[in-house]
C-alpha positions in Angstrom: 120.0 104.8 87.4 122.3 101.8 87.8 125.3 104.7 87.6 123.9 105.9 90.8 122.8 102.9 92.8 126.8 101.8 91.3 128.3 104.6 92.7 126.4 104.1 96.1 128.7 101.8 96.8 126.2 98.9 98.3 126.8 95.9 99.8 123.4 93.4 99.9 123.6 90.6 102.4 122.0 86.7 101.5 121.0 85.0 103.9 119.7 81.3 102.8 118.1 79.3 105.9 117.5 76.3 104.3 117.3 72.9 106.2 119.9 71.3 104.5 123.2 71.2 106.2 124.8 72.3 103.4 125.1 75.0 100.6 124.1 72.9 98.1 121.4 74.1 95.1 118.8 75.3 97.6 115.0 75.9 96.3 115.0 78.7 98.0 119.0 79.7 97.3 118.0 79.0 92.9 115.5 82.5 93.5 117.4 84.8 96.0 120.9 83.7 93.4 118.2 85.5 90.8 117.4 88.5 92.6 121.2 89.1 93.7 122.2 88.1 90.1 119.7 91.9 88.9 121.6 93.3 92.0 124.7 92.1 90.9 124.5 93.2 87.7 123.6 96.7 89.1 127.2 96.8 90.6 125.5 96.2 94.3 128.6 94.2 96.3 126.8 91.2 96.8 127.3 87.8 99.9 126.4 85.2 101.1 125.6 82.8 103.6 124.1 79.5 104.2 123.1 80.0 107.9 123.9 76.2 108.6 126.9 75.9 107.6 127.9 77.6 110.5 127.2 77.5 114.4 124.9 80.0 115.6 122.2 78.5 118.4 118.8 80.2 118.9 118.9 83.2 122.2 118.5 86.4 122.4 121.7 87.8 122.9 125.4 88.8 120.9 127.6 85.9 121.9 125.5 82.7 123.5 129.2 81.6 124.2 128.0 83.3 127.8 125.2 81.8 127.8 126.1 78.1 128.3 126.9 77.4 124.2 130.4 76.3 123.7 130.8 78.4 120.5 128.8 80.8 118.5 129.5 82.5 115.0 127.6 85.1 115.3 130.1 87.7 116.2 131.6 86.9 113.2 128.3 87.3 110.5 127.7 90.4 112.7 129.8 92.0 110.8 128.6 90.9 107.5 125.1 91.9 108.3 126.5 95.0 109.7 129.0 96.0 107.0 125.5 95.4 104.2 122.8 98.4 102.8 120.5 95.5 102.0 119.7 92.0 103.9 117.6 89.8 102.3 116.2 87.1 104.0 115.5 83.4 102.0 113.4 81.1 103.7 111.2 77.8 102.8 107.9 76.9 103.9 107.5 74.2 106.5 103.5 74.0 107.8 102.8 77.1 106.1 105.7 78.4 107.9 108.9 80.5 107.9 112.1 77.5 108.7 112.9 77.1 112.3 116.8 78.3 111.0 115.3 81.5 110.0 113.2 82.4 113.5 116.8 81.5 114.5 118.0 84.5 112.5 115.5 86.2 113.7 116.1 86.3 117.5 119.8 86.8 116.3 119.3 90.0 115.1 117.1 90.9 117.6 120.2 89.7 119.8 121.7 93.3 118.4 119.0 95.8 119.1 120.8 97.6 121.8 123.3 98.7 119.3 123.1 102.7 118.1 124.9 104.2 114.9 125.9 107.5 115.5 123.3 108.6 115.6 121.7 107.3 118.9 119.1 105.4 116.9 119.3 101.3 116.5 121.6 100.1 114.3 119.8 99.0 111.4 119.1 102.7 111.4 118.9 103.5 107.0 119.5 100.2 106.3 116.3 98.2 103.6 115.1 94.1 104.1 113.3 92.3 102.0 112.6 88.2 102.1 112.7 85.9 99.6 110.2 82.4 100.1 110.1 79.1 98.9 107.7 76.1 99.2 105.2 74.2 97.4 101.7 74.8 99.4 100.7 78.3 100.2 102.0 80.6 102.7 104.5 83.3 101.2 102.0 86.2 101.7 101.7 84.9 104.9 105.1 84.4 106.3 107.1 87.0 104.1 103.9 89.6 106.7 105.9 88.3 109.6 109.5 88.5 108.9 109.3 92.6 107.1 107.8 92.7 110.1 110.4 91.4 112.4 112.9 93.8 110.8 111.3 96.4 110.1 110.3 97.0 113.9 114.3 96.5 114.4 114.8 99.6 112.8 115.2 97.9 108.7 113.1 100.3 105.9 111.3 97.9 104.5 110.5 99.4 100.5 106.9 98.8 98.4 107.1 95.5 97.4 109.6 94.0 99.3 108.8 89.8 99.3 108.7 87.2 96.3 108.5 83.9 95.3 107.7 80.3 94.1 104.9 77.8 95.2 103.6 75.0 93.3 100.1 72.9 94.3 99.3 72.1 97.0 100.4 69.1 98.5 103.7 67.3 97.4 105.2 68.1 94.4 107.8 69.3 92.9 110.2 72.6 93.6 111.3 75.8 92.4 113.8 74.8 90.3 113.2 70.4 90.2 113.4 68.9 86.3 109.8 70.3 84.1 110.5 66.5 82.6 110.5 69.2 79.5 114.0 70.2 79.2 113.1 73.0 82.1 113.1 74.4 85.5 109.7 74.5 87.6 109.1 78.0 88.2 111.5 80.0 86.1 108.8 80.4 83.8 106.1 81.9 86.3 105.3 85.5 84.8 104.6 86.5 88.9 107.6 85.5 90.4 110.0 86.8 88.0 108.1 89.9 88.1 108.2 90.2 92.0 111.9 88.8 91.9 112.7 91.8 90.3 110.5 94.5 91.1 111.7 94.1 94.8 115.4 93.4 93.7 114.9 97.1 92.4 112.9 98.6 95.5 115.7 97.2 97.9 118.2 99.2 95.8 116.4 102.4 95.1 116.0 102.7 98.8 119.4 102.0 99.9 120.5 104.3 97.5 117.7 107.2 98.9 118.7 106.6 102.8 122.6 106.6 102.0 123.1 108.9 104.4 120.9 107.1 106.9 117.3 108.9 109.0 116.8 112.5 110.5 117.4 111.9 114.1 114.7 114.1 115.2 112.6 112.6 117.4 113.8 108.4 118.3 117.8 109.2 119.6 117.9 106.9 121.9 120.4 108.0 124.1 118.9 111.8 124.0 115.7 109.5 125.9 117.8 107.6 128.3 119.6 111.6 128.8 116.3 112.5 130.0 114.7 114.5 126.9 111.6 115.0 127.6 111.1 113.8 123.4 107.3 113.3 123.9 104.2 114.1 121.3 103.3 116.7 124.4 106.0 118.4 124.8 105.7 122.0 123.1 109.6 122.7 123.2 110.5 119.3 121.2 107.3 120.1 118.6 108.2 122.9 117.3 
């Protein structure tokens, strides 16, 4: 199967929406790296983006300079998103929710929802998505639910168990990758996190291979809909 993945020529983009201004070693980056290393070893071309190293204003338009902002790096980043068959969004938890930076990313992805592929589908069809969540209180599944729904609604395909994360005990305390005081790193030996990170990475790759040729456009061709073709469920000609 590794040869099949390598031969598919897959690209994966890992986007870190940490609140850290620079791409230093954030807790979220450490867990993103774990998933990215699995993919790289399997032959996937891996790229990382630290969103706060770029000027990406909030908004739901492809280029926010047309809406009052002096600078918008999203158009350049969009080329990298578009080129990747796999997108993994990494976010820390704050008050049980994904970061504000992560919400900006989702908004800007949504801004591209009007772009269609050559089959008349959302440009995100045929791509797969997942997420990585870190923090030191509860909320992994809640944030993953929000993010995977958003990606699915845009057109990404979400494989089984497409999220992973690590949280510590409730309340202030060490975060993923911190020194544990015994010569190790907090969370690195957590069996649940290690298992879910591995499963997520492989399921994303497996499904990306299966979707390499895209998704059939019967019933989801938006250009056909706009042209007046009746795709409704009670049209006997289209249902046949």
